[in-house]
C-alpha positions, 0 to 999 in steps of 0.5 A, a space after each residue: 083159527 085152531 083146527 080140530 085134528 081129531 076129526 075125520 075128513 068126512 065130518 066137515 068143519 065144526 061150527 062154533 056157537 060163540 058170537 064173533 066178538 067173543 074169542 076163546 081164552 087161548 087167543 087172548 093176549 092177557 087171560 082174564 082171571 076171576 074177579 078180585 085177582 091182581 093188585 088191589 086199587 090201593 096198591 095201584 094208588 101207592 105205585 102211582 104215588 097217590 097213597 103212602 106206603 103205610 096205608 097199603 101195608 095193611 092186610 093183603 097189600 103187604 105182600 104186593 108192597 114187598 114185591 114191588 119194593 124188592 123189584 124197584 131195588 133190583 132195578 136201581 141196582 142194575 141201572 148202576 151197572 156199567 160195561 167194564 172198560 176192557 169189554 167195551 174196548 174189545 167190542 170197539 176193536 172188533 168193529 171195522 174202521 169203515 163201512 164195508 162197500 163190497 157188501 152193498 150191491 148197487 140197485 141195478 145189480 140186485 135181483 128184481 122180483 115182479 108179480 104177475 099182476 105188475 107184469 100184466 099192468 106194465 104190458 098194458 101200459 106199454 100197449 096203451 103208450 104205443 097206441 097213443 104214440 101211433 095215433 099222434 104220429 099218424 095225424 101229422 
């Protein structure tokens, strides 16, 4: 929720007239543009392999086709890149031979953090267990 920092303390919160399902444009993951923006259906079909490239290159789709062809070329070029052998050797030599055991703390030495609710629940269980044990021992 966005706070209005320009309001005074005596003015109170501003009520929104929007319904609960409608979110402001700034909250949306993908802003909705005007109708007709984005890729045309023909470009989508070409990217999916359903249409030939010649059918899409006509009109407005030519710019989109060129962009996607250039992007695909760059991706193929980058997928062929490999890490040089000397760099890989430097990385591997910087790694320790075995896992550092000094940094791994046993569970009994680690800090234990309990919430107040967990402490109260444990205390209640301990009292109930003690009452049960007392009742069993006094019957015999």
